[in-house]
N, C-alpha and C positions, 0 to 999 in steps of 0.2 A: 658477509663475514668470512674471514679467512685467518683465523688465529687459533691459538691453543696448541694442543699436542696432536701431531699428525699420526693417525693409526695406520695409514696405508691408502690404497685406492680400491674402489669398488665400481665395476663397470667402467674403469678408466677415469673415475672421478676421485680426486683427492678427498679424503675423509679426515676431518679435524674434530677434536673434542675440546671445547672450552673448559677452563678450570671451574667455571660455575656449575657445570654438569655434575662434578663430583660432589658438590653440596647436595644436589637433588638425590643422587645415588645414596648418599649417607642418610638423608632424611627418610627416604623410602625404605631403606634397609631397617632403620631403627623403628619406624612407625609400623612396619609390617611384622616385626619380630614377635609381638604378643600373639598375633593370629597364627603364625606358623609354629610357634612354640607348643601349641596345643596338639600338634601332630608329632613333632620331634622335639622334645624339651631341650635337648642339647644343641640342636641345629637351627633354632629359630632365626638367628641373625644371618646365618649362611643362606637359608632359604629366602630371607628378606632381600639379601643382595642378589640372589638369583632372579627374584621377581623384578628388581630394579634393572637387571640386564635385559630381561624380556621386554620391559617398558622401553629401554634404549633401542632394542631391535624393532619394536613397533613404530617408534618415531622415525627411525632410520628408513624403514620400508615406506612410510608415508612420504618422506622426502625423495626417496628413489622413484616413487610414482610420478612426482613432478619432474624429476630429472630425466627419466626415461622418455617421458612425453616431450620434454624440451629437445632431447637429442633426436627424437623422431622428426622434429621440425627443423633440424639443422642448426640448432642453437647449442653452442658450447656451454657445458656446465663446468664452471671454474672450480667449485668446491662444495662440499656439504659440511656444515658445522653443527655439532650438537652443543646446546648450551642450556642455560637455566630454564627457559620456558619452552623447550622443545628442540626444534631443528630449523636450519635455514639453508636452502640451496642457493648458491650464488651463480647467476647465469650471465653470459657475455652480453646479451641484449634481450629486449622484451619481444614477445611474439608480435608478428606483423599485422594480424587481423583480430577482430573481436572473437571470431570462432576459435582461432588458435589460442587466444588468451583464456577463453572458457575451458578449452580442453586441458590446458596445462593446470589451471586452477582446480578443476574438479578431480583431477587424477589422484591427488593426495587423499582427500576425503573418501573417495571410492576404495582406495587401498585400505584405509582404516576401518571402514564399515565392513569390508570383506574379511579383514582380520578378526573383527568382532564376531562375525558369524562363524568363522572357522574355529576360533577358540571356544565359542559357546558350544558348538557341536562336540569339540574335544572334551569339554568339561562334562557334558551329558554322557559321553561315552565312558568316562572314568567314574562318574558319580552314579550313573544309572538312576534307579528309582529313589536313591537317597539324596537326590539333588536338593530338595527342599529342606531337608534336615541339616544340610551344610550351613545354613544361615541361622540355625537355632542351637544345635548342640553338637559341636565338633567331636566330643567324646563318643557319642552314639554313632557318629559317622565313621570314626576309626574302628569301632567295634564291628560295624556292619561290613566295611569293604577294605579295611586295613589302612595303616598310616600313609603308605606310598601313594595309593590311588586317591586317598582323601586329600593329601597335601597338593598333589598334582591337579586334581579336579578343582579345588578351591582356587589355586593359583590361576588356572586357565579361566575360571569364571570371573575373577577379578580383572584379569587381563582383557576379557571380552567387554566388560563394563568400561574400562579405561579407553579401549579403542573406539567404542561407540561414542563416548563423550568427546574424544579427540576428533573424530570425524564430524560430528554434529556441531561442536563448538567452532571448528574452523569454518563452518558454513555461515557463521554470523556475518551479515552484510556490511563489512567495514574493513578498510585496509588497516594493517597489513595481512589480515586473515585471508584464507582462500575464498571465503564468501565475499570479501571485498573485491577480489579480482573478478569473481563471477558478476558482481554488481557493476564493476567497471566495464566488463565486456558487454553487458546488456545496455548500459548507458552509451557506450561507444557506438554500438550498433544503432541505437535509436537516434542519437544526436549527430553521429558522424564525426564527432570531435573527441579525440583521445584525451587531450588536455582537460577539457571540461569534465569528462567521465572520471579522470583521475582525481580532480578536485572534489567532486561530489562524493566519491567513494572515500576519500580522505576525511571529509567532514563527517561522514557516517562513522568512520573508525574513531574519530575523536569523541563523538557523542557516546558511542559504546564504551570507550575507555573511561570517560568521565562518570558514566552511570555506574560502572563496576567499581571505580575508585570510591565514589560516594557510598555505594551500598556496602562495600567492604569495610569502609571506615565506620559506618553505623553499626555493623555487626561486631566489629572488633572493640570499639570503644563503648558501645551500648550494652555489651554483655550478651552472652548466649552464642556468639559466633566464634569467639576464640581464634584459633589459628586459621580456620576457614575464612574468616573475615579478612585476616592479614593477607592470605594468598589471593583472595579475590581483588583486594586493593592493589597488590603488586602486579597482578595480571592487567588490571585496569590501567595502571601507570604505564606498563609496557605497551599496551595497545595505543594509548593516547600519544605517547612520545614517538612511536613509530609511524602512526598516522600523520603526526605533525611533520616528520621527516619526509613522508611521501608528498605532503602538500608543498614543502620547501623545494623538493626535487621538481615538482610540477611547475612551481613558480620560476625556478631556474631555467627549465626547458622553455617556458614561455618567453623569457628574456632572450635566450639564445636564438630562438626562432623568429623573433619579431623586432629586435633592436637593430637598426641600420647603422652603417659606418658613420653617417653624418652626425649621429648622436653620441658616438664613441670617440671620434677623433678629437685631437687638440690642435691648436695653432702653434705648437712648439717647433717652429722652424723659422729660419731667417732668410729673407730675400736679399740677394747680393747681386749687384750689377755685374753682368758678364764681362764688361770692359775693364773692371778693376784689375790692377796689376797683382801678381802673386805676392810681391813684397807688401803691398798695402793690405791684402787679404790676410796674410800671415800675421802682420803686426796688429791689425785691428781685431781679428776674430780668433786667431789661434794662440797668440802670445799674451794678449792683454785680458783674456777671460780665464776664469777657472775651468779646469778640465770638466767637460760635460758632454752628454750624448746629444748634441745639437745637430739638427738637420739643416743643411744649407741648400737653398734653391737659387740657381742662376737665372737671372731675368734680363731681358734685353728687348727694347722697343715695346714694352708693355706685355711681353709674353714670357711665360716660364719656359726656359730652354732645357732644364734638366737638373739632376742632383749633383752637387759639388762633392767630390771625393777628396777630402783634405789629405789623406795619406798619399795621394799622387804627387803632392808637392815634392816628396823625396826623390821623385824620378827626374827632377830637373836640378841643375847646378844652381846654387844660391846666387851666383853672380848674374844669372839670366832672369832672376825674379822680377827685375824692374822692366824687362822687355816683354815678358809673357803675361797673359791675362788669365782670369779665372776660367774662361771658356776651355782652357787646356785641361782643366780638372773635371769637366762635366761629363756625366753619363746621361744620354738622352732619356726622356721620360718613358719612351716606348721600350726601353731596355731595363727599367728598374722594376722592383716588385711593387705593383700598384693595383689598386682596386677602385671601383666607383663608389659613390656615396650611398648607394642602395644595398651594398653587400651586407648580408646578415652577419651578426656577431658569431654565429656558429661557424660560418665559413672563414671569418677572420682568424679565429682560433686555429682552425685546421691549416690554413695557409702559413701562419706564423710557425706552426709546429713542423709541417712538411718541408718548408723551405729553409727552416732554421735561420731566419733573418731577424735582426733586432727590431725592425719596425716595417710597417707597410705604408706606402704613400697613398693618400686618398685623392683621386682626381675628380674635378668638377665636370659638368656636362660639356664644357668647352675645352677640356683637356689641361686646365691649369691645376696647380697644387692647391687643394682645398684644406688639407690637413694631414696629419700623420697619426698612426696608431701603433703603440708598442704594448707589451704585455701588461705593464702597470696600468695603462689606460683601460684595458679589458677588466682587470681586477677592480679598479675604481668604479667603473660603471655597474658592475655586478653588485658591489657593496651599496651603491646609491639606489639601484632599482629594487634590491631585496631588503634594504633597510638595515644593514649591519655596518658597523664601523670597521674600516680596514686599517690595521696598525701600520704606522710608517715603517716599522722594522720589516714588516712583510713586503711592503712595496720596494724597499731597498734591496731585499733579498731577491725578489723577482727580477729587478733591473740588473743586479750584479751577476746572477746566475743565468739569466736569459732563458728561463723556463717557468712554466706555471707551477704553483704549489701542488704537489701530488695529492694532498689531502682534499683538494677541491674536486678531483676527478674530472676536470673539464675536457681533456682530450678524448678519453674513451667515450664520454657522454656525447660529445659532438660527433664522433665517428658513428655512434649508434643512430643519432638523429639524421646524419647524412645518408645512412643506409635506408632509413625509413622514407625519406623524401629528398633525393639528391637534387641540387639546384645549381651546382657550380659547373 
């Protein structure tokens, strides 16, 4: 996530606040007002907002725990975003080992539990022997230690409870929670398979989300739960949807790492005899057909000689077209952007991006042209393998612009996968 209002940077990391956070700040301020009004009748809402800011700081420190650990592993942290359900640190790539994944995952909950202990000690320092009465009679508490210490102590006590819940809740074993990352690290270590570990952790996250969604719905509609049931259902929906996204991402990575060029390529090319005159080639293929991105392959004696570059026709005077042949337009296959049939989809995407070419030629084991792959072929195979319909408008956009849709995030994902296991 990298949206909302930018507040600045912290430890060199851009900090954003999503608009949804202001809803939480308002709700916390309003719901906390009756508590703090008992200490300062005219400042209850102000103290409630101060409490919301301390919650903001607690969540931010939780995310900084993850971020600082990431930076210690050489991973760039792109941003931290505060939003409705907490915070999210966006990192450039995933940790490279199960141990590094565990360290990054556990860093946030450790910060939260530490904050819980610190704020609990702070509340004890302010409330002293009156700590227990703070939960029963605020008026007696004010009379015993004064409104300033009473309000501060109660605020820190509530903050300790929230940080403890934040730390422990995040340890639940399912993605996208930190506990899901811990589970992923353990499964990865046991199985040696990152993708399988991600899938199982994602399934666990979906199960947790559905359980909370159902329980929250029962509390809300069955009575007795009220707003607590609604919040539990919303958190369950958040967990389920994000666990589903993690599973989709895992499925995408599986396709990128396992799909070979021979399954992606098309036969969208034409074989042309190398002995054909330029006049005949122009008349038959360039003038009599609608403009299209067709690949022409020159062939002679049963062998593919190379790619025909139609634009080279302009290098020759039209009066010589009847004497010259297609071979004059050919670039040999060893000089074109070509791959073999076993090249992975991940590497195909990176080659198209790095070389900024409209297509790649796929060569067979004997060196002949087996097929071609352009960006629309890549998008089509992803849609087919992942089970989503690709709109024709999107395919036309990809072909016309010569680049992958930015919303798919294919290039950075393939770059990360290449860093994990380079094969090119």
